[in-house]
N, C-alpha and C positions, 0 to 999 in steps of 0.2 A: 206885676207891672213889668213889661218887657222893655229892655234897654238895648238899643242898637248902636254898635260902634262902627266908625268909619275906618276900614283896614286898607284902603287904597294906597296910602302912603307907605304902609308897612310892606305891602306886596312889591311896590316899586323899589324899595330899599333892598329887599331880598334878591329881586331880579338883577339889580345892579351889581350886587356882591357876587352873584353866580357868574356873570359875564366877566368880572375882573379875574375871578379864579380860572376862567377858561382861556385867558390870553396866552399864558406860557404854552399850553397844548397847541393852540392854533399857530403860534410862532414856530414850534418844532415841526409841525406838519408842513408849513410853508418852506422851511429850510430843506426838508427831505425832498419835496417836489422840485425845488430848484436844483439839487444835486443830480436828481434823476434826469432832468432836462439837459444839464451840462454833459452828462455821460452819453446820452443819446446823440447829442450834437457832435461830440468828439468821435464816436464810432462811425457816424456818417461821413465825417471828414476823412478818417483813415481809410474807409472803404473806397471813397472817391479817389484818393491818392493812389491806392493799389491798382485800381482799374486804369488810371491814367498811365502808370508805369508799365503795365502789361501792354497797353496799346502802343506805347512808344517802342517797346521791345519788338513787338510784331512788325511794326513799320520799319525798324532798322533791319530786321532779318529779311524782309521782302526787298528792301533796297540793296542789301548785300548780294542777294541771289540774282536779281535782274540787272543791277547796274554794273556787276563785274563782267558780264559777257560782252566782249568787244564787238561781236558780230550782230547784236540785236539792232535792227534798223530803227532809227529814231523817227517819230511821226513827222510827216511833211506838212507844210502850211496848206490850208484849204485852197482848192483850185476855184478860180472865179467861174461864174456860170457861163460866161461868154467865151471861155478858153476851151480848146479841144482837149479831150481826155486822152492820156496815153493808152493805147490798146492793151498794153501788158500790165497796166497799173493794177488791175483787179485780180491778176493771176498771182497765186501764192509763190513765194520764192522757194526754189528747190535747194536741197542740201546734198552734199556728196554722200554716197553710200559708204558704209563702214568697210565694205569689201568690194574690190573691182577685180575683174578677170583679165588675164593677159593671155596671149596665144600660147597654146600647149596645155591648157587646163590648169596651170598653176594659179595661185591666188596671191593678189596683192592686198594687204590689209593696212588701214591707216590707224594710227594710235595718237591721239592728242590728249588734252586734259579731259578729265571725266565730265560727262554731261555737257559737252560743248557742241554748239551747232557748227557744222562744217561750212566753209566759205562757199558762196554760190558759184555755179559753173560760169565759165568765161562768157557764154552767150547771153547771160542775164544782164539786166541794166546795172550800171556801175553804182556801187554803194556810196553814200556821202562820205567825205573825208573823216577818218577815224580821229578820235580825240587823242592828242599826244599822251595824256595821262592814262589812257586805256588802250594800249597797243595791241597788235595782232598776237595770236597765240604763238608762243615759243615752244621749243623742244618738241617739234612736230616729227613724228616717226611713221614710216611706212614699212610694212613687212612683206617679204616675198617668201612663199612657202613651197616646198617641193618634197615629195616622198620618193626615195630611191631604194633600190635593193643593192646591198653591198655585202660581200662575204656571207652570202646565203642568209642575210637578215635584212629586215626592213628598217629604214632610218627616216625620221621626219626632220628635215633641215629647215631652219628658220633664218632668214637673212634680214636684218634690221638696217634701215637707212635713216639717218638723222638729218632733218632739214632745220635751218635756222628759224624759219617761219613758214606758214602756209603759202606765202607768196614767193618763196625762194625758188629760183629756176631749176636748181639741182641740189642733191644731197651733198653734205660736206664730209661725212664719215659713215662707214658701214661695217657690219660684222655678221658672222654666220656661226650658229651654234646648233646643238641638238640636245635632247634630253634622253637619258637612258637609265635603266635600272642597274645599279652597280652590283658587284659581287657581295656587297655588304647588305643588300636588300633595300637600300635607300636610293631614290631617284636623284641623279645629279645632272647638272647642266654642264655640258662639255663644250668649251669654246674652241671652234675649229679654225677660224680665220678672221683677220682684221684688215680693213682697208682704211688707211688714214685719210685718203682723199680719192676722188675718181681717177686721178692720174698717177698716184703713188703705187709702188710695188706691193702686192698683198703679202701678208705675213701669216704663216701657219706652220705648225699648230700653235695654239695659244695656251690651252690648259696644260697643267704640269704632267710630267711623265707618269706620276702616281695616279692622277685622275684618269688619264687615258687608259692605263693598265686596268683600272677598276671596271671598265666597260669593254675590255677586250681589244683595245687599240694601242698602237705605238706611234711614234713620229711618222713613219712611212705610211701606215694605213690611215692615219688621221689626215695626211695631205691628200691621199687618194680620195677620201670621203669629201674633203673640202673642195676638191675639183668639181664636185657636183652641185655646189651651192648656187642658188639662183640670185642674180643681181639685177637691179632695175635698169642699169645701162646695158644689159645683155652681154656683159663681158664674160669671157670664159678663160679658165686658167688650167694648165696642166699641173700635175703634182710638182714638177721641177720648177715651175714659175714662182712658187711661194718662197718667201725669205724667212729666216729665223734670226733671233737675236744672237749676239756673239757667244754667250754662255751656252745657249741651247745648241749652237753649231759645234762647239767644242765637245759637248757631251755626246752629240750624235756621231761626231768623228771618232770618239773613243770607242763607241760601240761597234764601229766598222773596222777597227784595227785588228789585225791578226796577230795573235801571240803564238810563237812557234816553240814546240818542245820535241826534241829528238829522242827516239827510242820509245815512243808511246804511240798507240793506235786507238783512234776513236771508233768504237764498234757501232755498226748499224747506221740507220737514218740516211742511206745514200740517196742522192737525187736521181731522177730518171735518166737513163743513158750512161750511167757511170759503170766502169771507170773510163777516163780519157787516157789512151795509150800513147807511149812515146813522147812524153812531155817532160820538161824539167820541173824542178821544184818551184823555181821562180815563175814559170808559166802557169803552174797549178795555182799558186797564190794569186797571181794577177787575174785569173779567171774567177776565182772565188770572190775577190774584192769587187769585181765588176758585176757580179750577180747578186741581187738583193735576196734571193732565196738561200744562198750559201751562207751558213753560219759557222761551219767547221769543215776540215778536210783531213784526210790521211793520204800521205804520199808514200807509195811503195818504192823504195830505192832500188830494190833488186830487179823489179820489172818495169821501172819508169812509168808507173800507173798512178793516176790522180783520181781520188775518190772525194768528190764534193758532197757535202751533207747539209740537210736542212735543220739539224740539231746535233748535239753531242752531249752524252751523259756519262757513259762508262768508258774509262780509259784503261787499257791493259798494256803491259810491257811487251815491246816487240823491237828487237835490235835492227830490223830492216825497215822500220817505219818512222815517219816524221808526222807529227800531228800539229795542226794549227787551228785555233778557235778565235772567233770574234769576241770583243768585250761584252757583247750583249748576253752571252751564255757562260762566261767564265765562272760565275758563281755557282752554276749548276753542275759543273764537272766533278765526277767522282773517280778517284784513282783506286783501281782494284789490285789486289795482291795475287791474282791468278797467274800461275805459271803453266805454260802449255807444253804439250809433247805430242808429236805425230806418231801414228801407228803404235800407240801405247794405250793400254786400258788400265785404269786404276780400280783396285779392289776395295770394297767397303759396303756400307749399308745404303741401298738405294731407296729413297722415299718417293720418287716421282719418275715416271717414264712416259714421255709425251713426244708426239711428232712435231718437229719444228725445223727451222733453218739453223745453220751453225752460229750465225750472229745472234739469233734470238736465244739459243741455248746459253751462250756466254752471258748475255744480258740478264737472263733469268737467274743464273747462279750468282752473278756478281751482285744483284740487287737483293738476294735472299740471304739473310744472316745464317739461316740454318744450313745452307749449302756450303760444304767444305770442298767439294770437287764435282766434276761431271765427266761423262763419257758421251761423245757424239759419234754415232754410227752413221758415217757419210753415205754409204750405199742405200741404207734404209731410212735416212732422215729422221733418226730417233735420238732423243736427248734423255739421258738418265742422270738425275741429280742425287748426290750422296750426302748424308749427314755425318759420315765418318769415313776415313780413308786409312787403310792398313798397309797396302803395298801396291806395286804396279808391275805390269808384265807386257811384253811385246804383243801387239794384236793388229794385224794389217787392216787398214780402212777405218780405224777408230782414232779420233783426236780427243785428247783428254786435257783437263785443266784442274789444278789443285791450288787452293788458297794457302799461302804461306802462313798466315795468321788469320784469325777471325777479324772481319772488318766491322 
């Protein structure tokens, strides 16, 4: 006999129990999905904020670039259909070129702030009034360039002219300089002249004596070079037109003062046309002071003869001579111990025998530490230098010199 049981209630009870057991798992899954959704939302918000900040930065940068330029023309209100158009309205505004030419082939260059549009030419339509908070360009500078040949060398001269603004009628200060490779191997800027105003007296030179010397110039040659500077007002100045500050004047005067020493003779370096005969010592000094070429002199008291010189290095004793040298070469003077004798030959070991003049023979022996004496054969123009001296004897036509001690 088969017995059938009704299990429907049992199955429902088991199913209910399984669903109850699954509730914690479903709650955990729901919490996880909620955290993931929150994270995604936060990430989208952060990305949006970053994009917004970048857009703001780009906008500020564009505003700084374009709004800073005072010469940018602001847009004009639209023109009514029934109003006549300006024939020049559609033509692009012109700007000044960075370089203009002036008569003579020299160049005038303009220098303003970087990446600035130059103001339009006068014949163009007037621009609208500028904003007081955005004024015209200041520190406006024009340069005039000129290349000159001086002292057998080529020099590029630059003359800068400062304007208060692009609308200023004339410059308010100017200067002139050149660039040159110094004896140290470094290129230096040499300031030649300054003009405090168009009507003031120009000043030159400006660079220090040391800077000028490093490129082969001194105060006099720097003024000569400055006289070739090109100025926008077409002014021209002679070297004597330039002024110097008080200290520079005193230093320059000291270099031109003659220091006199009796009983010494400056050998060699005579200027062309020397000597000047039948003059007094005072006249000889006055002539040297007035001649920029003259840096030293020897006055022969016995024959009233003046020997002006463009340099002075070796001094020798001579009872009939007076020597004078300017301050510019005082530090270069060397006092020799050579003692001279006419119609006398010295005996010793000769290590050199060359053709030369009498003055060159003296200079060669005085500058050579090995040389203790020399014999100069006047008729044959021969110079013999000796590294030891033993005796002397009369010999007609020969002038000799012996060093008292080694120099």
